[in-house]
CHARMM internal coordinates of N, CA and C (Angstrom, degrees):
IC EDIT
DIST 1 N 1 CA 1.4471
DIST 1 CA 1 C 1.5279
ANGL 1 N 1 CA 1 C 109.70
DIST 1 C 2 N 1.2926
ANGL 1 CA 1 C 2 N 115.05
DIHE 1 N 1 CA 1 C 2 N 153.67
DIST 2 N 2 CA 1.4668
ANGL 1 C 2 N 2 CA 120.28
DIHE 1 CA 1 C 2 N 2 CA -177.69
DIST 2 CA 2 C 1.5274
ANGL 2 N 2 CA 2 C 110.42
DIHE 1 C 2 N 2 CA 2 C -69.94
DIST 2 C 3 N 1.2988
ANGL 2 CA 2 C 3 N 114.99
DIHE 2 N 2 CA 2 C 3 N 143.19
DIST 3 N 3 CA 1.4557
ANGL 2 C 3 N 3 CA 120.09
DIHE 2 CA 2 C 3 N 3 CA 178.01
DIST 3 CA 3 C 1.5308
ANGL 3 N 3 CA 3 C 108.28
DIHE 2 C 3 N 3 CA 3 C -77.08
DIST 3 C 4 N 1.3353
ANGL 3 CA 3 C 4 N 117.30
DIHE 3 N 3 CA 3 C 4 N 109.92
DIST 4 N 4 CA 1.4651
ANGL 3 C 4 N 4 CA 121.72
DIHE 3 CA 3 C 4 N 4 CA -176.23
DIST 4 CA 4 C 1.5148
ANGL 4 N 4 CA 4 C 112.59
DIHE 3 C 4 N 4 CA 4 C -69.44
DIST 4 C 5 N 1.3083
ANGL 4 CA 4 C 5 N 117.29
DIHE 4 N 4 CA 4 C 5 N -19.53
DIST 5 N 5 CA 1.4652
ANGL 4 C 5 N 5 CA 120.06
DIHE 4 CA 4 C 5 N 5 CA 178.65
DIST 5 CA 5 C 1.5378
ANGL 5 N 5 CA 5 C 110.69
DIHE 4 C 5 N 5 CA 5 C -63.29
DIST 5 C 6 N 1.3267
ANGL 5 CA 5 C 6 N 116.32
DIHE 5 N 5 CA 5 C 6 N -30.08
DIST 6 N 6 CA 1.4696
ANGL 5 C 6 N 6 CA 120.25
DIHE 5 CA 5 C 6 N 6 CA 176.82
DIST 6 CA 6 C 1.5222
ANGL 6 N 6 CA 6 C 110.12
DIHE 5 C 6 N 6 CA 6 C -65.02
DIST 6 C 7 N 1.3177
ANGL 6 CA 6 C 7 N 117.50
DIHE 6 N 6 CA 6 C 7 N -40.62
DIST 7 N 7 CA 1.4600
ANGL 6 C 7 N 7 CA 121.24
DIHE 6 CA 6 C 7 N 7 CA 179.89
DIST 7 CA 7 C 1.5265
ANGL 7 N 7 CA 7 C 112.55
DIHE 6 C 7 N 7 CA 7 C -72.57
DIST 7 C 8 N 1.3487
ANGL 7 CA 7 C 8 N 116.17
DIHE 7 N 7 CA 7 C 8 N -38.07
DIST 8 N 8 CA 1.4672
ANGL 7 C 8 N 8 CA 119.66
DIHE 7 CA 7 C 8 N 8 CA -176.35
DIST 8 CA 8 C 1.5239
ANGL 8 N 8 CA 8 C 112.76
DIHE 7 C 8 N 8 CA 8 C -79.91
DIST 8 C 9 N 1.3255
ANGL 8 CA 8 C 9 N 117.57
DIHE 8 N 8 CA 8 C 9 N -26.43
DIST 9 N 9 CA 1.4719
ANGL 8 C 9 N 9 CA 123.78
DIHE 8 CA 8 C 9 N 9 CA 176.71
DIST 9 CA 9 C 1.5310
ANGL 9 N 9 CA 9 C 112.02
DIHE 8 C 9 N 9 CA 9 C 49.60
DIST 9 C 10 N 1.2856
ANGL 9 CA 9 C 10 N 116.75
DIHE 9 N 9 CA 9 C 10 N 55.12
DIST 10 N 10 CA 1.4739
ANGL 9 C 10 N 10 CA 122.45
DIHE 9 CA 9 C 10 N 10 CA 179.59
DIST 10 CA 10 C 1.5245
ANGL 10 N 10 CA 10 C 112.24
DIHE 9 C 10 N 10 CA 10 C 53.87
DIST 10 C 11 N 1.2934
ANGL 10 CA 10 C 11 N 117.03
DIHE 10 N 10 CA 10 C 11 N 44.33
DIST 11 N 11 CA 1.4711
ANGL 10 C 11 N 11 CA 127.21
DIHE 10 CA 10 C 11 N 11 CA 179.10
DIST 11 CA 11 C 1.5250
ANGL 11 N 11 CA 11 C 113.94
DIHE 10 C 11 N 11 CA 11 C 71.01
DIST 11 C 12 N 1.3220
ANGL 11 CA 11 C 12 N 118.06
DIHE 11 N 11 CA 11 C 12 N 4.43
DIST 12 N 12 CA 1.4652
ANGL 11 C 12 N 12 CA 121.04
DIHE 11 CA 11 C 12 N 12 CA 173.26
DIST 12 CA 12 C 1.5312
ANGL 12 N 12 CA 12 C 111.56
DIHE 11 C 12 N 12 CA 12 C -92.75
DIST 12 C 13 N 1.2858
ANGL 12 CA 12 C 13 N 117.14
DIHE 12 N 12 CA 12 C 13 N -6.02
DIST 13 N 13 CA 1.4588
ANGL 12 C 13 N 13 CA 122.53
DIHE 12 CA 12 C 13 N 13 CA -176.60
DIST 13 CA 13 C 1.5154
ANGL 13 N 13 CA 13 C 113.92
DIHE 12 C 13 N 13 CA 13 C -56.76
DIST 13 C 14 N 1.3308
ANGL 13 CA 13 C 14 N 116.92
DIHE 13 N 13 CA 13 C 14 N -38.56
DIST 14 N 14 CA 1.4605
ANGL 13 C 14 N 14 CA 120.99
DIHE 13 CA 13 C 14 N 14 CA -179.48
DIST 14 CA 14 C 1.5310
ANGL 14 N 14 CA 14 C 109.79
DIHE 13 C 14 N 14 CA 14 C -59.08
DIST 14 C 15 N 1.3241
ANGL 14 CA 14 C 15 N 116.42
DIHE 14 N 14 CA 14 C 15 N -46.40
DIST 15 N 15 CA 1.4684
ANGL 14 C 15 N 15 CA 120.78
DIHE 14 CA 14 C 15 N 15 CA -179.19
DIST 15 CA 15 C 1.5267
ANGL 15 N 15 CA 15 C 111.85
DIHE 14 C 15 N 15 CA 15 C -67.92
DIST 15 C 16 N 1.3249
ANGL 15 CA 15 C 16 N 115.17
DIHE 15 N 15 CA 15 C 16 N -41.70
DIST 16 N 16 CA 1.4695
ANGL 15 C 16 N 16 CA 120.04
DIHE 15 CA 15 C 16 N 16 CA -179.10
DIST 16 CA 16 C 1.5202
ANGL 16 N 16 CA 16 C 110.50
DIHE 15 C 16 N 16 CA 16 C -64.59
DIST 16 C 17 N 1.3217
ANGL 16 CA 16 C 17 N 117.42
DIHE 16 N 16 CA 16 C 17 N -49.01
DIST 17 N 17 CA 1.4635
ANGL 16 C 17 N 17 CA 120.44
DIHE 16 CA 16 C 17 N 17 CA -176.98
DIST 17 CA 17 C 1.5219
ANGL 17 N 17 CA 17 C 112.01
DIHE 16 C 17 N 17 CA 17 C -69.20
DIST 17 C 18 N 1.3405
ANGL 17 CA 17 C 18 N 117.87
DIHE 17 N 17 CA 17 C 18 N -37.79
DIST 18 N 18 CA 1.4661
ANGL 17 C 18 N 18 CA 119.73
DIHE 17 CA 17 C 18 N 18 CA 176.05
DIST 18 CA 18 C 1.5258
ANGL 18 N 18 CA 18 C 111.09
DIHE 17 C 18 N 18 CA 18 C -64.24
DIST 18 C 19 N 1.3176
ANGL 18 CA 18 C 19 N 116.36
DIHE 18 N 18 CA 18 C 19 N -40.16
DIST 19 N 19 CA 1.4719
ANGL 18 C 19 N 19 CA 120.02
DIHE 18 CA 18 C 19 N 19 CA 177.62
DIST 19 CA 19 C 1.5227
ANGL 19 N 19 CA 19 C 110.69
DIHE 18 C 19 N 19 CA 19 C -64.44
DIST 19 C 20 N 1.3163
ANGL 19 CA 19 C 20 N 116.52
DIHE 19 N 19 CA 19 C 20 N -42.00
DIST 20 N 20 CA 1.4595
ANGL 19 C 20 N 20 CA 120.91
DIHE 19 CA 19 C 20 N 20 CA 178.71
DIST 20 CA 20 C 1.5257
ANGL 20 N 20 CA 20 C 110.30
DIHE 19 C 20 N 20 CA 20 C -62.77
DIST 20 C 21 N 1.3067
ANGL 20 CA 20 C 21 N 117.79
DIHE 20 N 20 CA 20 C 21 N -47.31
DIST 21 N 21 CA 1.4715
ANGL 20 C 21 N 21 CA 121.54
DIHE 20 CA 20 C 21 N 21 CA -179.60
DIST 21 CA 21 C 1.5186
ANGL 21 N 21 CA 21 C 110.82
DIHE 20 C 21 N 21 CA 21 C -63.91
DIST 21 C 22 N 1.3299
ANGL 21 CA 21 C 22 N 117.37
DIHE 21 N 21 CA 21 C 22 N -43.09
DIST 22 N 22 CA 1.4602
ANGL 21 C 22 N 22 CA 121.63
DIHE 21 CA 21 C 22 N 22 CA 178.55
DIST 22 CA 22 C 1.5291
ANGL 22 N 22 CA 22 C 110.70
DIHE 21 C 22 N 22 CA 22 C -59.73
DIST 22 C 23 N 1.3328
ANGL 22 CA 22 C 23 N 116.89
DIHE 22 N 22 CA 22 C 23 N -47.42
DIST 23 N 23 CA 1.4633
ANGL 22 C 23 N 23 CA 121.59
DIHE 22 CA 22 C 23 N 23 CA 179.90
DIST 23 CA 23 C 1.5238
ANGL 23 N 23 CA 23 C 111.07
DIHE 22 C 23 N 23 CA 23 C -62.60
DIST 23 C 24 N 1.3302
ANGL 23 CA 23 C 24 N 116.86
DIHE 23 N 23 CA 23 C 24 N -42.88
DIST 24 N 24 CA 1.4578
ANGL 23 C 24 N 24 CA 120.96
DIHE 23 CA 23 C 24 N 24 CA 179.46
DIST 24 CA 24 C 1.5239
ANGL 24 N 24 CA 24 C 111.40
DIHE 23 C 24 N 24 CA 24 C -62.23
DIST 24 C 25 N 1.3313
ANGL 24 CA 24 C 25 N 117.18
DIHE 24 N 24 CA 24 C 25 N -43.91
DIST 25 N 25 CA 1.4674
ANGL 24 C 25 N 25 CA 121.29
DIHE 24 CA 24 C 25 N 25 CA -179.19
DIST 25 CA 25 C 1.5264
ANGL 25 N 25 CA 25 C 110.77
DIHE 24 C 25 N 25 CA 25 C -65.20
DIST 25 C 26 N 1.3243
ANGL 25 CA 25 C 26 N 117.94
DIHE 25 N 25 CA 25 C 26 N -41.84
DIST 26 N 26 CA 1.4656
ANGL 25 C 26 N 26 CA 121.49
DIHE 25 CA 25 C 26 N 26 CA 178.60
DIST 26 CA 26 C 1.5238
ANGL 26 N 26 CA 26 C 110.44
DIHE 25 C 26 N 26 CA 26 C -63.92
DIST 26 C 27 N 1.3195
ANGL 26 CA 26 C 27 N 117.66
DIHE 26 N 26 CA 26 C 27 N -45.68
DIST 27 N 27 CA 1.4794
ANGL 26 C 27 N 27 CA 121.09
DIHE 26 CA 26 C 27 N 27 CA 178.98
DIST 27 CA 27 C 1.5265
ANGL 27 N 27 CA 27 C 110.91
DIHE 26 C 27 N 27 CA 27 C -63.78
DIST 27 C 28 N 1.3173
ANGL 27 CA 27 C 28 N 117.34
DIHE 27 N 27 CA 27 C 28 N -40.31
DIST 28 N 28 CA 1.4603
ANGL 27 C 28 N 28 CA 120.90
DIHE 27 CA 27 C 28 N 28 CA 177.33
DIST 28 CA 28 C 1.5246
ANGL 28 N 28 CA 28 C 110.59
DIHE 27 C 28 N 28 CA 28 C -62.72
DIST 28 C 29 N 1.3332
ANGL 28 CA 28 C 29 N 116.90
DIHE 28 N 28 CA 28 C 29 N -42.24
DIST 29 N 29 CA 1.4615
ANGL 28 C 29 N 29 CA 120.76
DIHE 28 CA 28 C 29 N 29 CA 177.38
DIST 29 CA 29 C 1.5115
ANGL 29 N 29 CA 29 C 112.09
DIHE 28 C 29 N 29 CA 29 C -61.37
DIST 29 C 30 N 1.3440
ANGL 29 CA 29 C 30 N 117.21
DIHE 29 N 29 CA 29 C 30 N -44.67
DIST 30 N 30 CA 1.4690
ANGL 29 C 30 N 30 CA 120.84
DIHE 29 CA 29 C 30 N 30 CA 177.33
DIST 30 CA 30 C 1.5233
ANGL 30 N 30 CA 30 C 111.06
DIHE 29 C 30 N 30 CA 30 C -61.31
DIST 30 C 31 N 1.3321
ANGL 30 CA 30 C 31 N 116.40
DIHE 30 N 30 CA 30 C 31 N -42.40
DIST 31 N 31 CA 1.4637
ANGL 30 C 31 N 31 CA 120.50
DIHE 30 CA 30 C 31 N 31 CA 179.65
DIST 31 CA 31 C 1.5320
ANGL 31 N 31 CA 31 C 110.96
DIHE 30 C 31 N 31 CA 31 C -61.78
DIST 31 C 32 N 1.3250
ANGL 31 CA 31 C 32 N 116.60
DIHE 31 N 31 CA 31 C 32 N -47.98
DIST 32 N 32 CA 1.4666
ANGL 31 C 32 N 32 CA 120.14
DIHE 31 CA 31 C 32 N 32 CA -177.87
DIST 32 CA 32 C 1.5252
ANGL 32 N 32 CA 32 C 111.34
DIHE 31 C 32 N 32 CA 32 C -64.08
DIST 32 C 33 N 1.3291
ANGL 32 CA 32 C 33 N 117.37
DIHE 32 N 32 CA 32 C 33 N -41.31
DIST 33 N 33 CA 1.4607
ANGL 32 C 33 N 33 CA 120.63
DIHE 32 CA 32 C 33 N 33 CA 179.53
DIST 33 CA 33 C 1.5257
ANGL 33 N 33 CA 33 C 110.70
DIHE 32 C 33 N 33 CA 33 C -66.43
DIST 33 C 34 N 1.3203
ANGL 33 CA 33 C 34 N 117.43
DIHE 33 N 33 CA 33 C 34 N -42.79
DIST 34 N 34 CA 1.4589
ANGL 33 C 34 N 34 CA 121.54
DIHE 33 CA 33 C 34 N 34 CA 179.35
DIST 34 CA 34 C 1.5257
ANGL 34 N 34 CA 34 C 110.89
DIHE 33 C 34 N 34 CA 34 C -64.98
DIST 34 C 35 N 1.3213
ANGL 34 CA 34 C 35 N 116.86
DIHE 34 N 34 CA 34 C 35 N -41.63
DIST 35 N 35 CA 1.4601
ANGL 34 C 35 N 35 CA 120.83
DIHE 34 CA 34 C 35 N 35 CA 179.38
DIST 35 CA 35 C 1.5294
ANGL 35 N 35 CA 35 C 110.84
DIHE 34 C 35 N 35 CA 35 C -64.49
DIST 35 C 36 N 1.3247
ANGL 35 CA 35 C 36 N 117.19
DIHE 35 N 35 CA 35 C 36 N -40.66
DIST 36 N 36 CA 1.4630
ANGL 35 C 36 N 36 CA 121.28
DIHE 35 CA 35 C 36 N 36 CA 178.39
DIST 36 CA 36 C 1.5312
ANGL 36 N 36 CA 36 C 110.57
DIHE 35 C 36 N 36 CA 36 C -63.73
DIST 36 C 37 N 1.3270
ANGL 36 CA 36 C 37 N 116.33
DIHE 36 N 36 CA 36 C 37 N -43.49
DIST 37 N 37 CA 1.4619
ANGL 36 C 37 N 37 CA 120.84
DIHE 36 CA 36 C 37 N 37 CA 178.69
DIST 37 CA 37 C 1.5226
ANGL 37 N 37 CA 37 C 110.80
DIHE 36 C 37 N 37 CA 37 C -64.08
DIST 37 C 38 N 1.3303
ANGL 37 CA 37 C 38 N 117.17
DIHE 37 N 37 CA 37 C 38 N -41.67
DIST 38 N 38 CA 1.4637
ANGL 37 C 38 N 38 CA 121.08
DIHE 37 CA 37 C 38 N 38 CA 178.77
DIST 38 CA 38 C 1.5222
ANGL 38 N 38 CA 38 C 111.12
DIHE 37 C 38 N 38 CA 38 C -60.61
DIST 38 C 39 N 1.3196
ANGL 38 CA 38 C 39 N 117.44
DIHE 38 N 38 CA 38 C 39 N -45.70
DIST 39 N 39 CA 1.4693
ANGL 38 C 39 N 39 CA 120.79
DIHE 38 CA 38 C 39 N 39 CA 179.69
DIST 39 CA 39 C 1.5289
ANGL 39 N 39 CA 39 C 111.03
DIHE 38 C 39 N 39 CA 39 C -61.77
DIST 39 C 40 N 1.3306
ANGL 39 CA 39 C 40 N 117.19
DIHE 39 N 39 CA 39 C 40 N -40.49
DIST 40 N 40 CA 1.4645
ANGL 39 C 40 N 40 CA 121.32
DIHE 39 CA 39 C 40 N 40 CA 178.71
DIST 40 CA 40 C 1.5304
ANGL 40 N 40 CA 40 C 110.57
DIHE 39 C 40 N 40 CA 40 C -64.15
DIST 40 C 41 N 1.3406
ANGL 40 CA 40 C 41 N 116.75
DIHE 40 N 40 CA 40 C 41 N -44.51
DIST 41 N 41 CA 1.4610
ANGL 40 C 41 N 41 CA 120.18
DIHE 40 CA 40 C 41 N 41 CA -179.67
DIST 41 CA 41 C 1.5334
ANGL 41 N 41 CA 41 C 111.61
DIHE 40 C 41 N 41 CA 41 C -66.60
DIST 41 C 42 N 1.3351
ANGL 41 CA 41 C 42 N 116.52
DIHE 41 N 41 CA 41 C 42 N -35.70
DIST 42 N 42 CA 1.4602
ANGL 41 C 42 N 42 CA 119.48
DIHE 41 CA 41 C 42 N 42 CA 176.73
DIST 42 CA 42 C 1.5281
ANGL 42 N 42 CA 42 C 110.99
DIHE 41 C 42 N 42 CA 42 C -64.92
DIST 42 C 43 N 1.3277
ANGL 42 CA 42 C 43 N 117.39
DIHE 42 N 42 CA 42 C 43 N -41.33
DIST 43 N 43 CA 1.4699
ANGL 42 C 43 N 43 CA 120.47
DIHE 42 CA 42 C 43 N 43 CA 177.56
DIST 43 CA 43 C 1.5230
ANGL 43 N 43 CA 43 C 110.67
DIHE 42 C 43 N 43 CA 43 C -62.77
DIST 43 C 44 N 1.3426
ANGL 43 CA 43 C 44 N 116.36
DIHE 43 N 43 CA 43 C 44 N -42.79
DIST 44 N 44 CA 1.4687
ANGL 43 C 44 N 44 CA 120.09
DIHE 43 CA 43 C 44 N 44 CA 177.62
DIST 44 CA 44 C 1.5275
ANGL 44 N 44 CA 44 C 110.96
DIHE 43 C 44 N 44 CA 44 C -62.25
DIST 44 C 45 N 1.3353
ANGL 44 CA 44 C 45 N 116.00
DIHE 44 N 44 CA 44 C 45 N -39.92
DIST 45 N 45 CA 1.4642
ANGL 44 C 45 N 45 CA 121.04
DIHE 44 CA 44 C 45 N 45 CA 178.88
DIST 45 CA 45 C 1.5245
ANGL 45 N 45 CA 45 C 110.96
DIHE 44 C 45 N 45 CA 45 C -63.00
DIST 45 C 46 N 1.3237
ANGL 45 CA 45 C 46 N 116.69
DIHE 45 N 45 CA 45 C 46 N -43.87
DIST 46 N 46 CA 1.4724
ANGL 45 C 46 N 46 CA 120.90
DIHE 45 CA 45 C 46 N 46 CA -179.96
DIST 46 CA 46 C 1.5245
ANGL 46 N 46 CA 46 C 110.31
DIHE 45 C 46 N 46 CA 46 C -63.38
DIST 46 C 47 N 1.3308
ANGL 46 CA 46 C 47 N 117.62
DIHE 46 N 46 CA 46 C 47 N -42.66
DIST 47 N 47 CA 1.4684
ANGL 46 C 47 N 47 CA 120.55
DIHE 46 CA 46 C 47 N 47 CA 178.39
DIST 47 CA 47 C 1.5212
ANGL 47 N 47 CA 47 C 110.54
DIHE 46 C 47 N 47 CA 47 C -60.60
DIST 47 C 48 N 1.3210
ANGL 47 CA 47 C 48 N 116.17
DIHE 47 N 47 CA 47 C 48 N -43.33
DIST 48 N 48 CA 1.4619
ANGL 47 C 48 N 48 CA 120.30
DIHE 47 CA 47 C 48 N 48 CA -179.75
DIST 48 CA 48 C 1.5288
ANGL 48 N 48 CA 48 C 110.66
DIHE 47 C 48 N 48 CA 48 C -68.09
DIST 48 C 49 N 1.3322
ANGL 48 CA 48 C 49 N 117.17
DIHE 48 N 48 CA 48 C 49 N -38.27
DIST 49 N 49 CA 1.4612
ANGL 48 C 49 N 49 CA 120.68
DIHE 48 CA 48 C 49 N 49 CA -179.94
DIST 49 CA 49 C 1.5254
ANGL 49 N 49 CA 49 C 111.21
DIHE 48 C 49 N 49 CA 49 C -66.18
DIST 49 C 50 N 1.3249
ANGL 49 CA 49 C 50 N 117.34
DIHE 49 N 49 CA 49 C 50 N -34.37
DIST 50 N 50 CA 1.4624
ANGL 49 C 50 N 50 CA 120.60
DIHE 49 CA 49 C 50 N 50 CA 179.56
DIST 50 CA 50 C 1.5255
ANGL 50 N 50 CA 50 C 112.22
DIHE 49 C 50 N 50 CA 50 C -68.59
DIST 50 C 51 N 1.3129
ANGL 50 CA 50 C 51 N 116.83
DIHE 50 N 50 CA 50 C 51 N -22.34
DIST 51 N 51 CA 1.4657
ANGL 50 C 51 N 51 CA 119.61
DIHE 50 CA 50 C 51 N 51 CA -179.14
DIST 51 CA 51 C 1.5343
ANGL 51 N 51 CA 51 C 112.55
DIHE 50 C 51 N 51 CA 51 C -88.47
DIST 51 C 52 N 1.3304
ANGL 51 CA 51 C 52 N 117.62
DIHE 51 N 51 CA 51 C 52 N -1.65
DIST 52 N 52 CA 1.4605
ANGL 51 C 52 N 52 CA 120.68
DIHE 51 CA 51 C 52 N 52 CA 179.76
DIST 52 CA 52 C 1.5227
ANGL 52 N 52 CA 52 C 111.21
DIHE 51 C 52 N 52 CA 52 C -78.57
DIST 52 C 53 N 1.3242
ANGL 52 CA 52 C 53 N 115.15
DIHE 52 N 52 CA 52 C 53 N 158.01
DIST 53 N 53 CA 1.4703
ANGL 52 C 53 N 53 CA 119.16
DIHE 52 CA 52 C 53 N 53 CA 174.56
DIST 53 CA 53 C 1.5240
ANGL 53 N 53 CA 53 C 108.82
DIHE 52 C 53 N 53 CA 53 C -70.19
DIST 53 C 54 N 1.3232
ANGL 53 CA 53 C 54 N 116.02
DIHE 53 N 53 CA 53 C 54 N 167.50
DIST 54 N 54 CA 1.4637
ANGL 53 C 54 N 54 CA 120.78
DIHE 53 CA 53 C 54 N 54 CA -177.33
DIST 54 CA 54 C 1.5264
ANGL 54 N 54 CA 54 C 110.96
DIHE 53 C 54 N 54 CA 54 C -60.93
DIST 54 C 55 N 1.3141
ANGL 54 CA 54 C 55 N 118.11
DIHE 54 N 54 CA 54 C 55 N -42.38
DIST 55 N 55 CA 1.4653
ANGL 54 C 55 N 55 CA 121.90
DIHE 54 CA 54 C 55 N 55 CA -179.32
DIST 55 CA 55 C 1.5412
ANGL 55 N 55 CA 55 C 110.58
DIHE 54 C 55 N 55 CA 55 C -65.92
DIST 55 C 56 N 1.3111
ANGL 55 CA 55 C 56 N 117.04
DIHE 55 N 55 CA 55 C 56 N -43.77
DIST 56 N 56 CA 1.4630
ANGL 55 C 56 N 56 CA 120.75
DIHE 55 CA 55 C 56 N 56 CA 178.97
DIST 56 CA 56 C 1.5270
ANGL 56 N 56 CA 56 C 110.68
DIHE 55 C 56 N 56 CA 56 C -64.51
DIST 56 C 57 N 1.3187
ANGL 56 CA 56 C 57 N 116.17
DIHE 56 N 56 CA 56 C 57 N -37.70
DIST 57 N 57 CA 1.4618
ANGL 56 C 57 N 57 CA 120.48
DIHE 56 CA 56 C 57 N 57 CA 179.23
DIST 57 CA 57 C 1.5287
ANGL 57 N 57 CA 57 C 111.05
DIHE 56 C 57 N 57 CA 57 C -66.63
DIST 57 C 58 N 1.3181
ANGL 57 CA 57 C 58 N 117.17
DIHE 57 N 57 CA 57 C 58 N -40.35
DIST 58 N 58 CA 1.4711
ANGL 57 C 58 N 58 CA 120.78
DIHE 57 CA 57 C 58 N 58 CA 177.87
DIST 58 CA 58 C 1.5277
ANGL 58 N 58 CA 58 C 110.25
DIHE 57 C 58 N 58 CA 58 C -63.72
DIST 58 C 59 N 1.3263
ANGL 58 CA 58 C 59 N 117.63
DIHE 58 N 58 CA 58 C 59 N -40.34
DIST 59 N 59 CA 1.4580
ANGL 58 C 59 N 59 CA 120.94
DIHE 58 CA 58 C 59 N 59 CA 177.45
DIST 59 CA 59 C 1.5304
ANGL 59 N 59 CA 59 C 110.68
DIHE 58 C 59 N 59 CA 59 C -65.57
DIST 59 C 60 N 1.3144
ANGL 59 CA 59 C 60 N 116.25
DIHE 59 N 59 CA 59 C 60 N -37.03
DIST 60 N 60 CA 1.4544
ANGL 59 C 60 N 60 CA 121.14
DIHE 59 CA 59 C 60 N 60 CA 179.51
DIST 60 CA 60 C 1.5263
ANGL 60 N 60 CA 60 C 111.03
DIHE 59 C 60 N 60 CA 60 C -65.56
DIST 60 C 61 N 1.3254
ANGL 60 CA 60 C 61 N 117.45
DIHE 60 N 60 CA 60 C 61 N -38.36
DIST 61 N 61 CA 1.4614
ANGL 60 C 61 N 61 CA 121.76
DIHE 60 CA 60 C 61 N 61 CA -178.89
DIST 61 CA 61 C 1.5252
ANGL 61 N 61 CA 61 C 111.88
DIHE 60 C 61 N 61 CA 61 C -65.85
DIST 61 C 62 N 1.3234
ANGL 61 CA 61 C 62 N 118.15
DIHE 61 N 61 CA 61 C 62 N -18.28
DIST 62 N 62 CA 1.4656
ANGL 61 C 62 N 62 CA 121.28
DIHE 61 CA 61 C 62 N 62 CA 179.47
DIST 62 CA 62 C 1.5274
ANGL 62 N 62 CA 62 C 111.86
DIHE 61 C 62 N 62 CA 62 C -79.01
DIST 62 C 63 N 1.3080
ANGL 62 CA 62 C 63 N 117.67
DIHE 62 N 62 CA 62 C 63 N -17.66
DIST 63 N 63 CA 1.4628
ANGL 62 C 63 N 63 CA 121.01
DIHE 62 CA 62 C 63 N 63 CA -179.77
DIST 63 CA 63 C 1.5243
ANGL 63 N 63 CA 63 C 109.54
DIHE 62 C 63 N 63 CA 63 C -80.68
DIST 63 C 64 N 1.3303
ANGL 63 CA 63 C 64 N 116.14
DIHE 63 N 63 CA 63 C 64 N 137.00
DIST 64 N 64 CA 1.4604
ANGL 63 C 64 N 64 CA 121.42
DIHE 63 CA 63 C 64 N 64 CA -172.58
DIST 64 CA 64 C 1.5309
ANGL 64 N 64 CA 64 C 113.06
DIHE 63 C 64 N 64 CA 64 C -60.37
DIST 64 C 65 N 1.3136
ANGL 64 CA 64 C 65 N 118.13
DIHE 64 N 64 CA 64 C 65 N -51.98
DIST 65 N 65 CA 1.4633
ANGL 64 C 65 N 65 CA 121.11
DIHE 64 CA 64 C 65 N 65 CA -176.59
DIST 65 CA 65 C 1.5218
ANGL 65 N 65 CA 65 C 110.71
DIHE 64 C 65 N 65 CA 65 C -66.26
DIST 65 C 66 N 1.3203
ANGL 65 CA 65 C 66 N 116.59
DIHE 65 N 65 CA 65 C 66 N -42.41
DIST 66 N 66 CA 1.4605
ANGL 65 C 66 N 66 CA 119.71
DIHE 65 CA 65 C 66 N 66 CA 178.66
DIST 66 CA 66 C 1.5279
ANGL 66 N 66 CA 66 C 110.33
DIHE 65 C 66 N 66 CA 66 C -61.96
DIST 66 C 67 N 1.3172
ANGL 66 CA 66 C 67 N 116.56
DIHE 66 N 66 CA 66 C 67 N -39.47
DIST 67 N 67 CA 1.4648
ANGL 66 C 67 N 67 CA 120.76
DIHE 66 CA 66 C 67 N 67 CA 179.15
DIST 67 CA 67 C 1.5293
ANGL 67 N 67 CA 67 C 110.51
DIHE 66 C 67 N 67 CA 67 C -62.25
DIST 67 C 68 N 1.3322
ANGL 67 CA 67 C 68 N 117.01
DIHE 67 N 67 CA 67 C 68 N -42.20
DIST 68 N 68 CA 1.4659
ANGL 67 C 68 N 68 CA 120.40
DIHE 67 CA 67 C 68 N 68 CA 179.24
DIST 68 CA 68 C 1.5254
ANGL 68 N 68 CA 68 C 111.57
DIHE 67 C 68 N 68 CA 68 C -63.71
DIST 68 C 69 N 1.3184
ANGL 68 CA 68 C 69 N 116.83
DIHE 68 N 68 CA 68 C 69 N -40.44
DIST 69 N 69 CA 1.4628
ANGL 68 C 69 N 69 CA 120.44
DIHE 68 CA 68 C 69 N 69 CA 179.06
DIST 69 CA 69 C 1.5203
ANGL 69 N 69 CA 69 C 110.39
DIHE 68 C 69 N 69 CA 69 C -66.52
DIST 69 C 70 N 1.3304
ANGL 69 CA 69 C 70 N 116.27
DIHE 69 N 69 CA 69 C 70 N -44.08
DIST 70 N 70 CA 1.4635
ANGL 69 C 70 N 70 CA 119.64
DIHE 69 CA 69 C 70 N 70 CA -179.27
DIST 70 CA 70 C 1.5235
ANGL 70 N 70 CA 70 C 111.81
DIHE 69 C 70 N 70 CA 70 C -64.85
DIST 70 C 71 N 1.3355
ANGL 70 CA 70 C 71 N 116.82
DIHE 70 N 70 CA 70 C 71 N -39.42
DIST 71 N 71 CA 1.4542
ANGL 70 C 71 N 71 CA 120.12
DIHE 70 CA 70 C 71 N 71 CA -179.89
DIST 71 CA 71 C 1.5309
ANGL 71 N 71 CA 71 C 109.94
DIHE 70 C 71 N 71 CA 71 C -68.40
DIST 71 C 72 N 1.3333
ANGL 71 CA 71 C 72 N 117.88
DIHE 71 N 71 CA 71 C 72 N -43.42
DIST 72 N 72 CA 1.4609
ANGL 71 C 72 N 72 CA 119.65
DIHE 71 CA 71 C 72 N 72 CA -179.20
DIST 72 CA 72 C 1.5384
ANGL 72 N 72 CA 72 C 110.42
DIHE 71 C 72 N 72 CA 72 C -66.66
DIST 72 C 73 N 1.3214
ANGL 72 CA 72 C 73 N 117.11
DIHE 72 N 72 CA 72 C 73 N -31.38
DIST 73 N 73 CA 1.4731
ANGL 72 C 73 N 73 CA 120.41
DIHE 72 CA 72 C 73 N 73 CA 178.45
DIST 73 CA 73 C 1.5324
ANGL 73 N 73 CA 73 C 110.66
DIHE 72 C 73 N 73 CA 73 C -71.92
DIST 73 C 74 N 1.3215
ANGL 73 CA 73 C 74 N 116.63
DIHE 73 N 73 CA 73 C 74 N -36.63
DIST 74 N 74 CA 1.4671
ANGL 73 C 74 N 74 CA 118.87
DIHE 73 CA 73 C 74 N 74 CA -178.25
DIST 74 CA 74 C 1.5310
ANGL 74 N 74 CA 74 C 111.79
DIHE 73 C 74 N 74 CA 74 C -70.73
DIST 74 C 75 N 1.3365
ANGL 74 CA 74 C 75 N 117.72
DIHE 74 N 74 CA 74 C 75 N -23.00
DIST 75 N 75 CA 1.4680
ANGL 74 C 75 N 75 CA 121.70
DIHE 74 CA 74 C 75 N 75 CA 177.75
DIST 75 CA 75 C 1.5153
ANGL 75 N 75 CA 75 C 111.33
DIHE 74 C 75 N 75 CA 75 C -73.83
DIST 75 C 76 N 1.3264
ANGL 75 CA 75 C 76 N 116.88
DIHE 75 N 75 CA 75 C 76 N -28.69
DIST 76 N 76 CA 1.4771
ANGL 75 C 76 N 76 CA 121.03
DIHE 75 CA 75 C 76 N 76 CA -176.49
DIST 76 CA 76 C 1.4690
ANGL 76 N 76 CA 76 C 111.82
DIHE 75 C 76 N 76 CA 76 C -78.43
END
COOR INIT
IC SEED 1 N 1 CA 1 C
IC BUILD
């Protein structure tokens, strides 16, 4: 059986585990919000890129970040 003293940590376990859970939930929330914002901005970028002329689009494809966004969008 598991040694419960490891979990209780001399009665400090409640504070340690609550702090850990709180930190994990906050970081998860930040990650999910950031990921949602990134997906929205990528969609906006693709819409704007589709409205460019052929020459402007070719110039855009030469940029590293734009190329990564366009490639990841074409996979979806």
